C-alpha positions as CSV (number, residue, x, y, z in Angstrom):
1,M,-0.4,-6.4,27.5
2,T,2.6,-3.8,27.3
3,T,5.0,-3.1,29.8
4,P,4.6,0.8,31.1
5,L,7.1,3.3,29.7
6,L,9.4,5.7,31.5
7,K,9.3,8.6,30.7
8,E,13.4,8.7,29.3
9,P,13.1,8.8,25.7
10,R,15.5,7.3,23.4
11,R,18.3,9.4,22.5
12,F,21.7,8.8,20.1
13,A,24.9,11.6,19.4
14,P,24.6,14.2,17.2
15,L,26.3,12.7,13.3
16,K,27.7,15.7,12.6
17,E,30.8,16.8,13.3
18,G,32.2,19.4,15.3
19,V,28.3,19.0,17.7
20,V,29.0,18.7,21.1
21,N,27.8,15.1,22.8
22,T,26.1,17.0,25.7
23,S,23.3,14.6,26.8
24,G,26.0,11.6,27.1
25,A,24.2,10.0,24.6
26,P,24.9,7.2,22.6
27,K,26.4,6.7,19.5
28,L,24.5,5.0,16.8
29,K,26.5,2.1,15.7
30,G,23.9,1.4,12.8
31,I,20.8,1.1,11.2
32,V,17.9,-1.4,9.6
33,F,16.1,-1.0,7.0
34,D,12.7,-3.0,5.9
35,V,12.0,-3.0,1.9
36,D,8.1,-2.3,1.2
37,G,6.9,0.9,1.9
38,T,10.6,2.2,3.1
39,L,12.9,1.9,0.2
40,C,10.6,1.2,-1.6
41,V,7.0,3.2,-2.2
42,Q,4.2,0.7,-0.8
43,Q,2.9,-2.3,-3.2
44,N,-0.5,-3.2,-0.7
45,Y,-2.1,-4.4,-3.6
46,M,0.0,-7.3,-3.2
47,F,-1.4,-8.8,-0.2
48,G,-4.8,-9.5,-1.2
49,Q,-3.3,-10.6,-5.0
50,M,-1.4,-13.6,-2.8
51,R,-4.6,-14.3,-0.4
52,S,-6.4,-14.6,-3.6
53,A,-4.1,-17.3,-5.0
54,L,-4.4,-19.3,-1.1
55,N,-7.9,-18.9,-0.8
56,I,-7.1,-16.8,2.2
57,T,-8.6,-14.2,3.9
58,K,-7.0,-10.5,5.1
59,A,-7.6,-12.2,8.7
60,T,-4.9,-14.8,8.5
61,D,-1.6,-14.3,8.3
62,I,0.0,-15.4,4.6
63,L,2.9,-16.6,6.4
64,D,1.7,-18.4,9.0
65,H,-0.6,-20.6,6.4
66,C,2.2,-21.6,4.4
67,H,4.2,-22.8,7.2
68,S,1.7,-24.6,8.6
69,L,0.9,-27.1,5.2
70,P,2.5,-30.1,4.7
71,P,6.0,-29.7,3.0
72,A,5.1,-30.1,-0.5
73,E,1.8,-27.5,0.0
74,C,3.8,-25.5,2.0
75,E,6.6,-25.0,-1.0
76,E,3.5,-24.2,-3.8
77,A,2.3,-21.9,-1.7
78,L,5.5,-19.7,-1.6
79,E,5.8,-20.4,-4.6
80,K,2.6,-18.4,-6.3
81,I,3.2,-15.8,-3.8
82,R,6.7,-15.2,-5.4
83,N,5.3,-15.3,-8.0
84,V,3.8,-12.0,-7.6
85,E,6.2,-10.5,-5.9
86,R,8.1,-11.5,-8.9
87,E,5.1,-9.1,-11.0
88,A,5.4,-6.4,-8.5
89,M,8.6,-5.7,-8.3
90,V,9.2,-4.6,-12.3
91,L,6.8,-1.6,-10.3
92,Q,8.8,-0.9,-7.7
93,E,9.3,2.7,-7.2
94,A,12.1,4.4,-5.1
95,Q,11.0,6.1,-1.7
96,P,11.6,9.9,-2.3
97,G,14.7,10.5,-0.4
98,L,16.4,7.0,-0.8
99,V,19.7,7.5,-2.5
100,P,20.6,10.8,-0.3
101,L,19.8,8.9,2.8
102,M,22.2,6.0,1.8
103,T,24.9,8.3,0.5
104,Y,25.0,9.7,4.0
105,L,25.3,6.3,6.0
106,E,27.4,5.4,3.8
107,S,29.6,8.4,4.7
108,K,29.3,8.7,8.3
109,N,30.6,4.5,7.9
110,L,26.7,3.0,10.3
111,P,26.2,-0.5,8.7
112,K,23.2,-0.7,7.2
113,G,20.9,-4.6,7.2
114,I,17.9,-5.5,5.5
115,C,15.4,-7.0,6.8
116,T,12.5,-8.4,5.3
117,R,9.4,-10.4,4.7
118,N,9.9,-10.4,1.0
119,F,12.1,-13.0,-0.4
120,E,15.6,-12.3,-2.1
121,T,14.8,-11.4,-6.1
122,P,12.6,-8.5,-5.7
123,V,15.2,-7.3,-2.4
124,N,18.4,-7.5,-4.5
125,H,16.2,-6.0,-8.0
126,L,15.0,-3.0,-5.8
127,L,19.2,-2.6,-4.6
128,S,20.6,-3.4,-7.8
129,K,18.0,-0.5,-10.0
130,F,18.0,2.0,-7.3
131,L,21.0,1.5,-5.3
132,E,23.7,0.0,-6.8
133,G,27.2,0.0,-5.3
134,K,25.5,0.2,-2.1
135,T,26.1,-1.9,0.7
136,F,23.3,-4.1,3.0
137,S,24.5,-6.5,5.3
138,P,23.3,-8.5,6.7
139,I,20.0,-9.2,4.4
140,V,17.6,-11.1,6.7
141,T,14.2,-12.4,4.0
142,R,11.8,-14.6,5.0
143,D,13.5,-17.0,4.7
144,F,14.9,-16.6,8.4
145,R,12.5,-18.2,10.9
146,P,11.1,-16.3,12.6
147,P,10.4,-13.9,9.7
148,K,8.9,-10.5,11.2
149,P,7.3,-9.3,13.2
150,S,9.9,-11.1,15.0
151,P,13.1,-9.2,16.3
152,E,15.2,-12.4,16.1
153,G,15.7,-11.5,12.6
154,I,16.8,-8.0,13.9
155,L,18.6,-9.1,17.3
156,F,20.5,-11.2,14.5
157,I,22.0,-8.3,12.7
158,A,22.6,-7.2,15.6
159,K,24.7,-10.3,16.8
160,T,26.2,-10.5,13.2
161,W,27.7,-6.4,13.7
162,G,29.1,-7.9,16.7
163,F,26.6,-6.3,18.6
164,V,25.6,-8.4,21.7
165,G,24.8,-9.0,25.8
166,D,26.5,-10.5,28.2
167,D,24.5,-13.8,27.7
168,G,26.0,-13.2,23.9
169,K,23.0,-13.1,22.5
170,G,22.0,-9.2,19.6
171,L,21.5,-6.1,21.5
172,G,19.3,-3.7,19.6
173,E,20.0,-1.2,21.9
174,E,22.5,1.1,20.0
175,L,20.7,0.8,17.0
176,I,18.0,2.6,15.6
177,M,16.0,-0.5,14.0
178,V,12.4,-2.4,14.7
179,G,11.9,-3.9,18.0
180,A,14.8,-5.3,20.5
181,G,13.8,-2.1,22.7
182,A,15.9,0.5,19.4
183,A,14.5,3.8,18.9
184,T,12.2,3.4,16.1
185,V,11.7,5.5,13.3
186,L,7.7,5.7,11.2
187,L,8.1,6.2,7.6
188,V,4.7,7.8,7.3
189,N,1.9,7.4,4.8
190,E,-1.9,7.5,4.5
191,M,-1.8,3.6,5.0
192,N,-0.2,3.6,8.8
193,A,-0.6,7.1,9.8
194,H,-2.7,5.3,12.8
195,L,0.7,4.4,14.0
196,A,3.0,7.8,14.5
197,T,0.8,8.2,17.8
198,H,1.3,4.9,18.5
199,E,3.5,4.4,22.1
200,H,5.8,2.2,20.2
201,T,6.8,5.5,17.4
202,D,9.7,7.3,18.8
203,L,10.3,9.5,16.0
204,V,7.9,10.1,12.5
205,I,9.2,11.0,9.6
206,S,7.5,11.9,6.0
207,R,10.2,11.0,3.2
208,L,13.5,9.3,3.5
209,D,16.1,12.1,3.9
210,E,14.4,14.0,6.8
211,L,16.5,10.8,8.9
212,I,19.7,13.0,8.1
213,E,19.0,15.9,9.6
214,I,17.8,14.5,12.4
215,L,21.0,12.0,13.0
216,E,22.9,15.4,12.5
217,K,21.7,17.0,15.8
218,G,21.0,13.8,17.8
219,F,18.5,11.3,17.5
220,V,16.3,11.7,20.7
221,G,12.8,9.8,20.0
222,R,9.5,10.8,22.6
223,I,9.9,6.9,24.8
224,A,12.0,5.3,27.0
225,R,14.1,2.7,27.3
226,G,12.0,0.4,30.0
227,D,11.9,-4.0,30.5
228,E,9.5,-3.4,26.8
229,D,10.7,-7.8,26.8
230,D,6.5,-8.4,26.4
231,D,6.1,-6.2,24.2
232,L,8.3,-7.1,21.4
233,K,6.1,-8.3,18.7
234,G,5.0,-4.4,19.4
235,R,7.8,-2.5,18.9
236,A,8.1,-4.8,15.6
237,E,5.3,-2.8,13.2
238,G,7.9,0.5,13.0
239,V,11.2,0.8,12.5
240,L,11.5,3.0,8.9
241,R,8.6,0.2,7.5
242,D,4.8,0.7,6.3
243,G,3.9,-0.3,10.3
244,K,2.0,-3.3,8.9
245,G,3.0,-6.8,9.5
246,E,1.6,-8.5,6.1
247,E,4.5,-7.4,3.9
């Protein structure tokens, strides 16, 4: 069950030079991206192919199934889904607005990270094909355990960037990213439109470069920063990603 949300929206100070931060909102310190459906156009057909290769139903999580197998069988199953991803990566298309947004973020010296359930080869292929020279670090793939939708990968990125709480753990309150109390932005498409009104979606955009004007003027979400510790996995469905837990 989700915990009650307060009514104060998440805010970040305007990034545009010369704009006064009258709200006292914190400065945005970084942003994390998913891959499929976010940096590149969604390739949903992969999931059906993966399940067919593994002989599992849609009700079964692909990675959970692989990791439930004995070591040798697990590696064989993972290689089957890697083969699907290798074939799909040659058909990757850049998400509209991809390059303008990344160029803008670099002009503001904002660190950029990736947290995905893909393996590294398709991720590197996308970066070399569409974002050569752009820096993303760290890049968290499904080799990180536990993988998404657990927020642990996001918290690892925050800690790598030096954003930590008094307990020494990663702190996501001043980032736009998935989970951990951070602001969530849904890149909407026909597959995830139902999440546009979800209580854990702060903002909805239809293409990546719409985020530039939002950040320039000052990010204002529509839900509160509250005690959502019991709801992290629910929030892990949403930041700049396809809104599906399958990838």
